[in-house]
C-alpha positions in Angstrom: 5.4 8.2 -13.1 5.9 10.8 -15.3 8.8 9.2 -16.7 6.8 5.6 -16.9 3.6 7.3 -18.7 5.9 8.9 -21.2 8.2 5.9 -22.4 4.5 4.1 -22.5 3.3 6.6 -25.2 6.6 7.1 -27.0 5.6 3.0 -27.6 8.6 1.8 -25.4 8.5 -1.6 -23.2 8.5 -0.5 -20.2 7.2 -2.0 -16.5 6.3 -0.2 -13.6 6.9 -1.8 -10.3 5.3 -0.6 -7.4 6.5 -1.4 -3.5 3.8 -0.8 -0.9 4.9 0.2 2.5 8.4 1.3 2.1 10.2 4.6 1.6 12.3 5.4 -1.3 15.3 3.5 -1.2 14.2 1.1 0.8 16.5 -1.5 -1.0 19.8 0.0 0.0 18.9 -0.2 3.5 20.6 -3.1 4.9 19.1 -2.9 8.6 15.8 -2.2 7.6 16.3 -5.3 5.1 17.5 -7.4 8.1 15.3 -6.9 10.5 11.9 -6.1 9.0 10.4 -8.7 7.2 8.1 -6.4 5.1 11.1 -4.8 3.6 12.9 -8.0 2.9 10.0 -9.0 0.9 9.4 -6.1 -1.2 13.1 -6.2 -1.7 12.6 -9.7 -3.0 9.8 -8.7 -5.2 11.9 -5.7 -6.5 14.6 -8.3 -7.3 12.4 -10.7 -9.4 10.8 -7.8 -11.4 14.0 -6.7 -12.6 15.0 -10.0 -13.3 11.6 -10.8 -15.2 12.2 -8.3 -17.4 15.7 -8.5 -18.3 14.8 -12.3 -19.2 12.0 -11.1 -21.2 14.0 -8.9 -23.6 
């Protein structure tokens, strides 16, 4: 959060994506991705957010 806040304060175009109910680096846990629908949905949300940011910049 500190990095995000510093970038915003510096006038940079940044977005903050928060994934609820998953741990750090959840998108790297292939077993959780394949077996836990919540984790899979959060990965989809993360990838969509990254894709949208790239398309708009």
